[in-house]
C-alpha positions in Angstrom: 0.0 0.0 0.0 2.9 2.5 1.0 4.6 1.5 -2.6 1.3 2.1 -4.2 0.9 5.5 -2.5 4.7 6.3 -3.3 3.9 5.7 -7.0 0.6 7.9 -6.9 2.8 10.8 -5.2 5.3 10.5 -7.7 2.7 10.4 -10.7 0.9 13.3 -9.3 4.3 15.2 -9.1 4.9 14.5 -12.9 1.4 15.5 -13.6 1.5 18.5 -11.7 4.9 19.6 -13.4 3.4 19.0 -17.0 0.5 21.5 -15.7 2.7 23.9 -14.2 4.9 23.9 -17.5 1.9 24.7 -19.5 0.5 27.3 -17.1 4.0 29.2 -17.2 4.1 29.0 -20.9 0.9 30.6 -20.9 2.0 33.3 -18.4 5.2 34.0 -20.4 3.2 34.2 -23.6 0.3 36.5 -22.2 2.9 38.4 -20.4 5.0 38.8 -23.5 1.9 39.9 -25.8 0.2 42.2 -23.0 3.6 43.9 -22.5 4.0 44.7 -26.4 0.2 45.6 -26.6 0.7 48.0 -23.8 3.8 49.4 -25.6 2.5 49.8 -28.8 -0.7 51.4 -27.3 1.4 53.9 -25.4 3.3 54.7 -28.6 0.3 55.0 -30.6 -1.2 57.2 -27.7 1.8 59.5 -27.9 1.4 59.7 -31.5 -2.4 60.5 -31.7 -1.6 63.3 -28.8 1.0 64.6 -31.2 -1.3 64.5 -33.9 -4.3 66.1 -32.0 -1.9 68.8 -31.2 -1.0 69.4 -34.6 -4.4 69.3 -36.0 -5.6 71.8 -33.3 -3.0 74.1 -34.3 -3.8 73.7 -38.2 -7.5 74.3 -37.1 -6.8 77.6 -35.4 -4.5 78.8 -38.3 -7.2 78.0 -40.9 -9.9 79.7 -38.8 -7.7 82.9 -38.4 -6.7 82.6 -42.4 -10.7 82.5 -43.1 -11.6 85.1 -40.8 -8.8 87.3 -42.7 -9.9 86.5 -46.0 -13.6 87.0 -45.2 -12.6 90.6 -44.1 -10.5 91.3 -47.2 -13.6 90.1 -49.4 -15.8 92.4 -47.3 -13.5 95.3 -47.5 -13.0 94.4 -51.4 -16.7 94.3 -51.7 -17.4 97.4 -49.8 -14.8 99.3 -52.0 -16.6 97.9 -55.2 -19.9 98.9 -53.7 -18.7 102.3 -53.1 -16.9 102.8 -56.5 -20.3 101.8 -58.0 -22.2 104.3 -56.2 -19.8 107.0 -57.1 -19.9 105.8 -60.6 -23.6 105.6 -60.6 -23.8 109.4 -59.3 -21.0 110.5 -62.0 -23.2 109.2 -64.8 -26.6 110.6 -63.4 -24.6 113.9 -63.0 -23.1 113.5 -66.7 -26.6 112.5 -68.1 -28.0 115.7 -66.8 -25.2 118.0 -67.8 -25.2 116.5 -71.1 -28.8 116.8 -71.5 -28.5 120.6 -70.4 -25.5 121.4 -72.8 -27.2 119.8 -75.7 -30.3 121.7 -75.1 -28.3 124.8 -75.0 -26.2 124.0 -78.0 -29.3 123.2 -80.1 -30.9 126.6 -78.8 -27.7 128.6 -79.7 -27.6 127.0 -83.0 -30.9 127.9 -83.8 -30.3 131.5 -82.4 -27.2 131.6 -84.6 -29.2 130.6 -87.4 -31.6 133.4 -87.1 -28.9 136.0 -86.7 -27.0 134.8 -89.8 -30.1 135.4 -91.7 -30.4 139.0 -90.4 -26.8 139.6 -90.9 -27.5 138.6 -94.6 -29.9 141.7 -94.6 -32.9 139.2 -94.4 -35.9 141.2 -92.5 -36.4 139.3 -89.3 -40.0 139.1 -87.5 -39.7 140.5 -84.0 -40.9 137.2 -82.4 -37.5 135.6 -83.8 -35.6 138.4 -82.1 -37.6 138.0 -78.9 -36.4 134.1 -79.1 -33.2 135.1 -79.7 -32.8 137.1 -76.4 -34.9 134.5 -74.4 -32.4 132.1 -75.4 -29.6 134.1 -74.4 -31.3 134.9 -71.0 -31.6 131.5 -70.2 -28.5 130.2 -71.3 -26.5 133.1 -69.3 -28.9 132.2 -66.3 -28.2 128.6 -66.3 -24.6 128.3 -67.4 -23.1 131.5 -65.7 -20.3 129.6 -64.0 -19.2 127.9 -67.3 -19.1 131.3 -69.0 -16.6 132.9 -66.4 -13.7 133.9 -68.4 -15.3 133.3 -71.5 -17.1 136.5 -72.3 -15.4 139.9 -71.3 -17.2 142.3 -69.2 -18.2 144.7 -71.9 -19.6 141.7 -73.8 -21.6 140.8 -70.7 -23.0 144.4 -70.8 -23.6 144.1 -74.3 -25.5 140.9 -73.9 -27.6 142.3 -71.1 -28.6 145.3 -73.3 -29.5 143.0 -76.0 -31.9 140.8 -73.5 -33.5 144.3 -72.5 -33.8 145.7 -76.0 -33.4 143.2 -78.6 -35.3 145.3 -81.0 -33.2 148.1 -80.9 -30.2 146.1 -82.4 -32.4 144.7 -85.7 -34.4 147.4 -86.8 -34.5 148.5 -90.2 -33.7 152.0 -90.0 -31.0 152.7 -87.1 -32.1 154.6 -84.2 -30.5 157.2 -82.3 -29.7 154.8 -79.5 -28.3 152.0 -82.0 -25.8 154.5 -83.1 -24.4 154.0 -79.6 -25.1 150.5 -78.9 -23.2 147.4 -80.0 -24.0 146.1 -83.4 -25.9 142.9 -84.2 -22.9 141.5 -85.6 -21.3 141.4 -81.9 -24.1 139.7 -80.5 -24.0 137.1 -83.5 -20.1 136.6 -82.4 -21.0 136.3 -78.7 -23.8 133.5 -79.4 -21.2 131.7 -81.7 -18.6 132.0 -79.0 -20.9 130.5 -76.4 -21.9 127.7 -78.4 -18.5 126.8 -79.4 -17.5 126.8 -75.6 -20.5 124.7 -75.0 -19.6 122.3 -77.5 -16.0 122.4 -76.1 -17.5 121.7 -72.7 -19.6 119.0 -73.9 -17.0 117.2 -75.6 -14.6 117.4 -72.5 -17.5 116.1 -70.5 -17.9 113.3 -72.7 -14.3 112.6 -72.8 -14.2 112.7 -69.0 -17.2 110.5 -68.7 -15.4 107.9 -71.0 -12.2 107.8 -68.9 -14.4 107.5 -65.7 -16.1 104.5 -67.1 -13.1 103.0 -68.3 -11.4 103.5 -65.0 -14.5 102.3 -63.2 -14.5 98.9 -65.4 -11.1 98.5 -64.7 -11.3 98.8 -60.8 -14.6 96.7 -61.1 -12.5 94.1 -62.5 -9.8 94.2 -60.3 -12.0 94.1 -57.3 -14.1 91.1 -58.5 -10.7 89.1 -59.2 -9.7 90.1 -55.7 -13.1 89.2 -54.5 -13.0 85.8 -56.4 -9.7 84.9 -55.4 -10.3 85.5 -51.9 -13.6 83.7 -52.3 -11.5 80.5 -53.6 -9.3 80.8 -50.6 -12.1 80.8 -48.0 -13.7 78.1 -50.0 -10.4 75.8 -50.2 -9.7 76.5 -46.5 -13.1 75.8 -45.3 -13.0 72.6 -47.0 -9.5 71.9 -45.7 -10.7 73.2 -42.0 -13.7 70.5 -42.4 -11.2 67.7 -43.2 -9.1 68.7 -40.4 -11.6 69.0 -37.7 -12.8 65.6 -38.7 -9.4 64.1 -38.7 -8.9 65.7 -35.2 -12.4 64.1 -34.0 -11.5 61.0 -35.4 -8.0 60.9 -33.7 -9.5 61.9 -30.3 -12.0 59.0 -30.9 -8.8 56.5 -31.5 -6.9 58.2 -28.3 -10.0 57.1 -26.2 -10.4 53.8 -27.5 -6.7 53.2 -27.3 -6.9 54.3 -24.0 -9.5 52.0 -22.9 -7.7 49.2 -24.5 -4.5 50.2 -22.7 -6.2 50.1 -19.2 -7.9 46.7 -20.2 -4.6 45.4 -20.9 -2.7 47.2 -17.9 -5.4 45.4 -15.8 -5.3 42.1 -17.2 -1.7 41.9 -17.0 -1.7 43.2 -13.4 -4.0 40.2 -12.7 -1.9 37.7 -14.8 1.3 38.6 -12.8 -0.5 38.4 -9.5 -2.0 34.8 -10.4 1.0 33.5 -12.2 3.2 34.7 -9.2 0.7 33.0 -6.6 0.7 30.0 -8.9 4.5 30.0 -9.0 4.5 30.2 -5.2 1.7 27.3 -4.8 3.6 25.0 -7.1 7.0 25.5 -5.5 5.1 24.7 -2.0 3.3 21.8 -3.6 6.3 20.6 -4.9 8.5 20.8 -1.6 5.6 19.4 0.4 5.0 16.5 -2.0 8.7 15.6 -2.1 9.2 15.7 1.9 5.9 13.4 1.9 7.4 11.1 -0.4 10.8 11.1 1.4 8.4 10.3 4.6 6.7 7.5 3.0 9.8 6.1 1.6 11.4 6.0 5.0 8.3 4.4 6.7 8.3 2.0 3.9 11.7 1.0 4.6 10.7 0.5 8.1 7.8 -1.6 7.8 9.5 -3.6 4.4 12.6 -4.6 6.3 13.5 -8.3 6.6 12.2 -8.4 10.4 9.1 -7.1 9.5 8.6 -9.6 6.7 9.1 -12.4 9.1 6.7 -11.0 11.5 4.0 -10.5 8.9 4.7 -14.1 7.5 4.3 -15.5 11.1 1.1 -13.2 11.6 -0.7 -14.2 8.7 0.5 -17.3 7.0 -2.3 -20.1 7.6 0.1 -22.8 8.0 2.0 -21.1 10.5 -0.5 -19.4 12.7 1.0 -18.1 15.7 0.6 -15.1 18.1 3.1 -12.2 17.7 4.2 -11.0 21.1 2.5 -7.5 21.9 6.1 -5.9 22.7 7.7 -6.9 19.2 4.6 -5.8 17.2 4.3 -2.4 19.2 8.1 -1.8 18.6 7.7 -2.0 15.0 4.8 0.2 15.0 6.3 2.7 17.2 9.4 3.1 15.1 7.3 3.5 11.8 5.4 5.9 13.7 8.5 7.6 14.9 9.9 8.0 11.4 6.7 9.6 10.2 6.4 11.9 13.2 9.8 13.2 12.8 9.3 13.8 9.2 5.8 15.6 9.8 7.5 17.9 12.3 10.4 18.6 10.1 8.3 19.3 7.2 5.2 20.7 8.8 2.9 18.0 7.0 -0.3 17.6 8.7 -1.0 14.4 6.8 2.3 12.7 7.9 1.6 13.6 11.6 -2.1 12.1 11.4 -0.5 9.1 9.5 1.8 8.7 12.4 -0.8 8.9 15.2 -2.9 6.1 13.4 0.2 3.8 13.4 0.7 4.3 16.9 -2.9 3.9 18.1 -4.2 1.3 15.4 -3.2 -1.8 13.8 -2.0 -2.0 10.2 -5.6 -2.4 8.9 -6.2 1.3 10.0 -2.8 2.3 8.9 -3.7 1.0 5.6 -6.9 3.0 5.9 -5.4 6.1 7.0 -3.1 5.6 3.7 -5.8 5.4 1.6 -7.4 8.5 3.2 -4.3 10.5 2.3 -4.2 9.0 -1.1 -7.8 10.4 -1.4 -6.7 13.8 0.2 -4.0 13.8 -2.5 -6.6 12.9 -5.0 -8.7 15.8 -3.9 -5.7 18.3 -4.3 -5.1 16.9 -8.0 -8.8 17.6 -8.7 -8.4 21.0 -7.4 -5.3 21.8 -9.2 -6.7 20.6 -12.5 -10.0 22.7 -11.8 -7.4 25.8 -11.3 -5.7 24.3 -14.6 -8.9 24.5 -16.5 -9.7 27.9 -15.1 -6.3 29.2 -16.2 -6.9 27.4 -19.9 -10.4 29.1 -20.1 -8.9 32.6 -19.3 -6.2 32.2 -21.8 -8.8 31.1 -24.7 -11.0 33.9 -23.8 -8.1 36.4 -23.8 -7.2 34.7 -27.3 -10.8 35.1 -28.6 -10.9 38.7 -27.0 -7.6 39.4 -28.9 -8.8 37.8 -32.4 -11.9 39.7 -31.9 -10.3 42.9 -31.6 -7.9 42.4 -34.6 -10.9 41.6 -36.7 -12.5 44.7 -35.4 -9.6 46.7 -36.5 -9.4 45.0 -40.1 -13.1 46.3 -40.1 -12.6 49.8 -39.3 -9.2 50.0 -41.4 -11.5 48.7 -44.6 -14.0 51.4 -43.2 -11.7 54.1 -43.4 -10.4 53.0 -46.8 -14.1 53.1 -48.1 -14.6 56.6 -46.6 -11.3 57.8 -48.0 -12.4 56.8 -51.3 -15.7 58.3 -50.8 -14.2 61.5 -49.6 -12.1 61.8 -52.6 -14.9 61.0 -55.2 -17.0 63.9 -53.6 -14.0 66.5 -53.7 -13.6 65.2 -57.3 -17.3 65.9 -58.0 -17.3 69.2 -56.1 -14.2 70.3 -58.3 -16.2 69.2 -61.2 -19.3 71.2 -60.2 -17.3 74.1 -59.4 -15.5 73.9 -63.0 -19.1 74.0 -64.4 -20.6 76.8 -62.1 -17.3 78.9 -63.2 -18.1 78.2 -67.0 -21.8 78.9 -66.6 -20.7 82.5 -64.7 -18.4 83.0 -68.0 -21.3 82.2 -70.3 -23.9 84.4 -68.2 -21.6 87.3 -68.2 -21.1 87.0 -72.0 -25.0 86.6 -72.6 -25.3 89.9 -70.3 
């Protein structure tokens, strides 16, 4: 029985060592993998943090540049609106002035025509003479500022006198007053001079209007080009800002996911180290205890398996030689075996060996056998507990492996999704560029049609 027990202890030691080797391999592999995963996650978090800082700075810069471009566009638009308002005012003033000058020139032409007939000695009706006088009066009143420096003081007096008494200058028979007044030829000359002055002013105004229109068109074209360039910059940088903010948001999500994964890995690694260290300690303690128990059982077996003990058992249990063993000799053998077990129990602090020694001292070998059987059963229970612990560790390993494979599949799915989104963004960007080109072409066609 002791021999069987010794073999059982040796077999359990081998099985325990095999289980421990597998568990140690599991601990080593997971420790290495999780340590690498943690290192990779920390490096990724650092890269993502730098990327977030960089994208945040780019976003701030783009916001500032967009605001500056919007300010420039607004200033250019305001300048264009102001120039347009000034141009509209200039055009209205020119149209009014041109209309007045054309009316005045037309009236002066008619007056010159009337006087030219009189200068040719053709008798004029009094109504024509009065019309000429009224024309000169309206012209002098309306364009007095334009005639400054054109008519001399004496010419102005002559015109005033003519306006007051036009009939004195075109009578068929010269009067006494007409002999002292300017001649009708002078009036004709003044009218011609006024007409020429107005025509010159009209030509100058028309030339100035053409120059103003050209300058406005050049200014308008320049401002519209600046506005378009500024708006293009705004559109481009707004799109860039949207892309940057999207990347920044994605980087923040990735950072949070990586941080969560890192925390889970750190927690698992901490638990792994604790369990593996505890398992190492338990295994070493079991190895030490089992070795001591095996040595004690071997010594007890040696005591009970000696030649004297063999003769004693033969005499006691052989039916052909039924004899009664003396109580003193039987007690001596049990005492010696019990002493060996007791010393081993005290030395190795084994409760099992101590209990076995007590049984040896108090009971016969049948009871010792039962005690050894109980010890074997107890060791069997320990083995079952260790197998259960091993199964738990294997389940944990399988669960971690499944989680790792699941995370890898999720990573592959997310990578594929990111690639699809990048392709979609590129396709949309190309479509937007095409639409912008079509819009620009339609604007050009619209301008040509206008």
